[in-house]
N, C-alpha and C positions, 0 to 999 in steps of 0.2 A: 138453692140446691147446689151441691158441689159438682164440678165438671168431672165426668167419668174418664178414667184413663183407659185408652185403647191399646192393648198389647198385640204384638205381631210375632210371627215366627222367624223374623229376620235374624241372620247370624250376628253374633256379638263380636265386635272387633276389640279384643282385649290382649294385653301382654303382661307377663309376669315381671315384676321389678324386684331387684334385690332388696333385702331388708335394710333400710337405711337408718332405722332408729337404734340408739345405743342400748346396750343391755342395762338392766337395773343396776348392776354392779358399777357400770361406768358413770352412773348418775350420782354416786356417793363419792364426794371428794375424799381422797386419801392422803392429805397433806401429812408430811412427816412432822411429828410433834416431839418436843423435848420437854421433859418434866423439869421444872425449876421451883425453887422455894423463894418467895418474894414477900416482903413485909409491905403492906399497903396501909394507908390511913383508914381508920374506922369509917370516916365519912365517905370515902370512895367506895369501900366495900358495901356499905349500907345503901348507897345510891344505886350501884349496879344490881344488888340483890332486889331492891324495890322495883327497878325497871324491868328486870328479868321476870319477876313475878307478874307484873302488869302485862308483859308481852308473852307470857307463858313460854319462857326459854330458860337457858342456863346462864347464870351470871358470869361464870368463868369463860364461856364461849363468847360472850359479849366483850369481855376484856381482851381476849385473844384476837377477836376481829378488829377491835380498836387499834391494837398494836400492829396488826397486819396492814391496816389502812395507812397508819402513820409511816411504816417502813416503805410501802409502795410509793407514797407521795414524796417521801424524802429521797428515795432512789431516783425518781423522775427528775428531781431538781438537781441532782449531782451528775447526770449524764451529759 
């Protein structure tokens, strides 16, 4: 048998804290994007499309993220 909880009428010592969670809008990254036209090999596009389908995401987003990671790593090595 579970142990019963005994409640009392003692005052509760509580304080209100400011909302520290970000708004939903702050959770969506708003990186500035620039539209470009680029010719890629069929093999590369097919690879990213297949992986994107498997991972239920967008292949263009995967390519963009790959380029962003490359830039970040390259910039770290040049500082």
